[in-house]
DRENLUM-457770 format. One line per 3 residues: for each residue x negated, y, z of C-alpha. Coordinates in steps of 0.25 Angstrom, whole numbers, plus 5000, padded with zeros to 4 digits. Layout:
X:Y:Z; ...
This chain:
5052:4988:5671; 5066:4981:5664; 5066:4981:5650
5075:4990:5641; 5088:4984:5638; 5088:4990:5626
5078:4981:5621; 5087:4971:5621; 5095:4977:5611
5096:4965:5598; 5087:4972:5586; 5097:4976:5573
5091:4963:5564; 5095:4955:5576; 5110:4960:5575
5110:4960:5560; 5108:4946:5561; 5119:4941:5570
5129:4934:5563; 5141:4942:5567; 5132:4955:5562
5127:4948:5551; 5141:4944:5545; 5145:4960:5547
5136:4964:5539; 5139:4954:5529; 5152:4962:5529
5150:4976:5534; 5136:4978:5528; 5123:4981:5534
5125:4997:5537; 5137:4996:5545; 5131:4983:5554
5120:4989:5555; 5127:5001:5561; 5133:4991:5571
5122:4985:5575; 5114:4998:5578; 5127:5003:5587
5128:4993:5596; 5113:4992:5597; 5113:5008:5602
5125:5002:5611; 5115:4993:5618; 5105:5003:5619
5113:5012:5626; 5118:5002:5635; 5133:5000:5631
5132:4986:5628; 5121:4975:5631; 5111:4971:5621
5118:4958:5621; 5129:4966:5616; 5124:4971:5604
5127:4960:5593; 5141:4959:5598; 5145:4975:5598
5139:4975:5583; 5147:4964:5580; 5159:4969:5585
5157:4983:5578; 5155:4975:5565; 5168:4966:5567
5176:4977:5559; 5179:4977:5543; 5169:4987:5534
5180:4997:5534; 5181:5008:5546; 5197:5007:5543
5204:5001:5553; 5217:4993:5551; 5230:4999:5559
5244:4993:5562; 5253:5004:5556; 5264:5006:5568
5267:5018:5565; 5281:5016:5556; 5276:5023:5545
5275:5015:5533; 5265:5022:5525; 5255:5029:5532
5245:5036:5525; 5236:5037:5538; 5236:5021:5538
5232:5019:5523; 5248:5019:5519; 5253:5006:5513
5246:4993:5519; 5242:4984:5507; 5249:4971:5505
5243:4957:5507; 5242:4956:5493; 5237:4970:5491
5226:4967:5501; 5222:4955:5494; 5221:4962:5481
5211:4973:5488; 5202:4959:5491; 5203:4955:5476
5200:4969:5470; 5189:4972:5478; 5180:4964:5471
5177:4964:5455; 5190:4963:5449; 5198:4966:5435
5202:4980:5439; 5198:4986:5425; 5194:4974:5417
5200:4962:5409; 5196:4949:5412; 5202:4943:5398
5194:4952:5389; 5183:4957:5399; 5186:4972:5394
5191:4984:5404; 5205:4983:5405; 5216:4993:5413
5212:4995:5426; 5220:4989:5439; 5231:4985:5426
5236:4974:5436; 5241:4988:5448; 5246:4994:5434
5253:4982:5431; 5261:4980:5442; 5264:4995:5444
5271:4994:5430; 5278:4982:5434; 5283:4988:5447
5288:5000:5440; 5291:4995:5426; 5298:5007:5421
5283:5014:5421; 5276:5016:5407; 5260:5015:5414
5255:5017:5429; 5244:5021:5434; 5235:5018:5448
5226:5029:5455; 5220:5031:5468; 5233:5038:5475
5246:5045:5473; 5241:5058:5473; 5231:5055:5462
5243:5049:5453; 5250:5062:5455; 5235:5072:5453
5231:5063:5440; 5246:5066:5434; 5245:5080:5436
5231:5083:5431; 5233:5072:5417; 5248:5078:5416
5248:5092:5421; 5235:5098:5421; 5235:5115:5416
5250:5112:5417; 5262:5113:5427; 5270:5102:5435
5283:5105:5439; 5285:5101:5454; 5297:5105:5464
5291:5114:5476; 5299:5103:5487; 5288:5092:5481
5276:5100:5483; 5272:5091:5494; 5260:5089:5503
5255:5074:5502; 5247:5072:5514; 5235:5076:5521
5236:5091:5517; 5237:5087:5502; 5248:5094:5493
5254:5090:5482; 5252:5105:5475; 5237:5106:5478
5234:5091:5471; 5243:5094:5460; 5238:5108:5457
5223:5101:5459; 5227:5094:5446; 5226:5107:5438
5240:5108:5436; 5251:5120:5441; 5261:5115:5448
5276:5122:5445; 5283:5122:5458; 5300:5123:5457
5311:5122:5465; 5309:5124:5481; 5304:5117:5493
5318:5111:5495; 5325:5112:5482; 5321:5110:5468
5331:5108:5456; 5331:5104:5442; 5331:5117:5436
5319:5120:5444; 5311:5110:5435; 5317:5116:5424
5314:5128:5425; 5301:5125:5427; 5297:5115:5417
5290:5121:5404; 5280:5119:5394; 5269:5119:5404
5276:5109:5412; 5267:5095:5414; 5278:5087:5421
5287:5089:5433; 5283:5083:5446; 5290:5077:5457
5285:5072:5470; 5290:5065:5481; 5292:5070:5493
5281:5063:5500; 5285:5064:5517; 5295:5073:5519
5311:5075:5516; 5318:5089:5513; 5332:5090:5516
5342:5100:5516; 5345:5108:5504; 5336:5101:5494
5336:5099:5480; 5327:5090:5472; 5326:5084:5458
5325:5071:5455; 5317:5065:5443; 5327:5061:5433
5332:5074:5433; 5318:5080:5430; 5316:5072:5420
5328:5077:5413; 5318:5091:5409; 5309:5087:5400
5295:5088:5409; 5289:5075:5413; 5292:5071:5427
5281:5066:5436; 5285:5060:5449; 5276:5057:5463
5284:5047:5469; 5274:5046:5480; 5278:5033:5489
5275:5025:5479; 5288:5017:5478; 5288:5012:5464
5303:5005:5465; 5315:5007:5471; 5316:5003:5487
5329:5000:5494; 5323:5005:5505; 5316:5018:5501
5328:5022:5492; 5325:5037:5492; 5311:5035:5489
5307:5038:5474; 5302:5025:5466; 5291:5025:5454
5301:5017:5446; 5314:5026:5448; 5305:5039:5447
5301:5035:5432; 5315:5029:5428; 5320:5042:5431
5311:5050:5421; 5297:5052:5428; 5284:5050:5418
5276:5048:5430; 5276:5043:5445; 5265:5043:5454
5265:5036:5468; 5256:5030:5478; 5252:5017:5481
5250:5016:5495; 5264:5020:5501; 5278:5012:5498
5271:5005:5486; 5263:4999:5498; 5249:4998:5490
5235:5002:5489; 5233:5019:5489; 5235:5024:5474
5242:5032:5466; 5252:5026:5454; 5257:5034:5441
5268:5027:5434; 5275:5031:5421; 5275:5036:5408
5265:5027:5401; 5258:5039:5393; 5256:5047:5406
5252:5037:5415; 5241:5035:5402; 5237:5050:5403
5234:5050:5417; 5225:5037:5416; 5216:5043:5405
5216:5055:5413; 5202:5057:5421; 5205:5058:5434
5212:5046:5433; 5198:5041:5434; 5196:5048:5447
5209:5043:5453; 5210:5026:5448; 5213:5017:5459
5203:5007:5463; 5202:4992:5461; 5207:4990:5474
5220:4999:5473; 5225:4994:5460; 5222:4979:5466
5232:4982:5481; 5241:4991:5469; 5242:4979:5460
5244:4969:5473; 5256:4979:5480; 5264:4980:5469
5264:4964:5463; 5263:4959:5479; 5274:4958:5490
5279:4967:5499; 5268:4978:5502; 5268:4980:5518
5274:4995:5516; 5287:4990:5509; 5287:4979:5520
5286:4990:5531; 5296:5000:5525; 5306:4988:5524
5303:4983:5538; 5315:4977:5545; 5319:4986:5556
5326:4975:5565; 5312:4967:5563; 5304:4979:5567
5313:4981:5580; 5312:4966:5584; 5297:4966:5582
5296:4980:5590; 5304:4972:5601; 5295:4960:5600
5282:4969:5602; 5287:4979:5612; 5291:4966:5621
5277:4960:5620; 5271:4973:5622; 5279:4976:5635
5278:4961:5640; 5263:4965:5641; 5264:4977:5649
5266:4989:5637; 5277:4998:5638; 5282:4994:5623
5297:4996:5619; 5302:4993:5604; 5310:5005:5599
5315:5008:5585; 5305:5016:5575; 5308:5023:5564
5297:5020:5552; 5292:5030:5539; 5287:5024:5525
5277:5037:5527; 5266:5041:5517; 5278:5050:5508
5287:5038:5505; 5302:5038:5510; 5299:5051:5518
5311:5052:5529; 5314:5037:5528; 5316:5031:5541
5313:5015:5544; 5319:5011:5555; 5310:5001:5563
5303:5000:5578; 5292:5001:5586; 5286:4997:5599
5285:5010:5609; 5273:5011:5617; 5266:5022:5625
5260:5032:5617; 5247:5029:5621; 5246:5016:5615
5247:5024:5601; 5231:5029:5603; 5226:5015:5608
5233:5008:5597; 5227:5017:5585; 5212:5015:5593
5216:4999:5596; 5213:4986:5587; 5221:4985:5579
5225:5000:5577; 5240:5004:5577; 5245:5015:5573
5258:5018:5579; 5267:5032:5581; 5269:5038:5594
5283:5044:5596; 5290:5051:5610; 5276:5048:5617
5277:5032:5613; 5269:5024:5603; 5277:5017:5593
5271:5005:5586; 5281:5003:5573; 5283:4991:5567
5286:4994:5554; 5272:4994:5548; 5265:4982:5557
5267:4970:5550; 5275:4959:5559; 5263:4950:5559
5254:4962:5565; 5264:4961:5578; 5254:4953:5588
5242:4962:5581; 5249:4976:5586; 5254:4969:5600
5238:4965:5604; 5235:4979:5598; 5244:4986:5610
5242:4976:5621; 5226:4980:5617; 5228:4994:5619
5238:4992:5630; 5232:4999:5644; 5228:4991:5655
5236:4999:5666; 5251:5004:5666; 5256:5010:5654
5260:5025:5654
């Protein structure tokens, strides 16, 4: 009688001692490794692989990192892509994360041995970037910055805001719902398309905590419109708080219509809130800049503790502010001619390998609530639409966009150094037979 092949499946203790698997235990932890070993053993017992292949199968399953997050080549043409993690960090910010992963002096003065201001390096970098601000505060995201300001300054009182600025900020979250949750009352003025200075003046009274101005995140209203700028609002006597949203701290010639933190404060705002992971190009963070006494009031509020940024965020933010041009800024300013040249070269190499590939013009977008409607001329490699799904699930994952029955791989956010990786990814999913 033939021996049961399942008896030949290696024992768990033998597999855990195998050098590759033992090394994975150090990197990923025993529970993860045991699960992978057990899964490989089960495959052998079901006859899917030979007993001799169990160790190889387990080692392959453990080859990746400890996180289930997968790196993605962003070929959508959208620079600040929320679903892909918004801003990719610069090399300097990535190095700062490694430093901050261990024990660091985030809230400790090494010279005196006493407690120190949390994240003082990041705060100093913010104030150096926006010298017109009296003080700065960092919390865990942009919405948190605005919620903290509303809670600390307007709870039980009114915020005056234009109806045209009561926006939805994504994933079903609406600004009025967030603001009402703070305990403040919203005093709406004007209409969806037109709000004038007199509308604000008529609404301001003893119960007004501040006038709130919100930069439209991802839409434009055109035609018969009117809006009031910060400089005019500041003449009405009530404090003006402005959410500039996209996190542009200083003017950028590529984005002349985008409000900046520095310009908004100069125009008379007492506080500005913004995101750190959009046009600033840093980690997810909420920034508050402005009047020192008001920032101190927010810092002392109990909610600030629940919303505070961690050491990794503070380190990456400081490195972004002090370091080289972050990838977001490079992608927004990418040269259209260079993008076209790269697309032509890549499409030519793919066509020579039998892929239906051509270089085409492609307009990118800032995304993430920055510069809505602004076209960023560039180029893409156009492939049959069937490639979109194959590339998304390939290794590495490549996310493009489908337009008019074609998969477009826009090169704006793909570093030139990754062109060979992109070529290999397309070739890896190329069908064996003729393409449709």
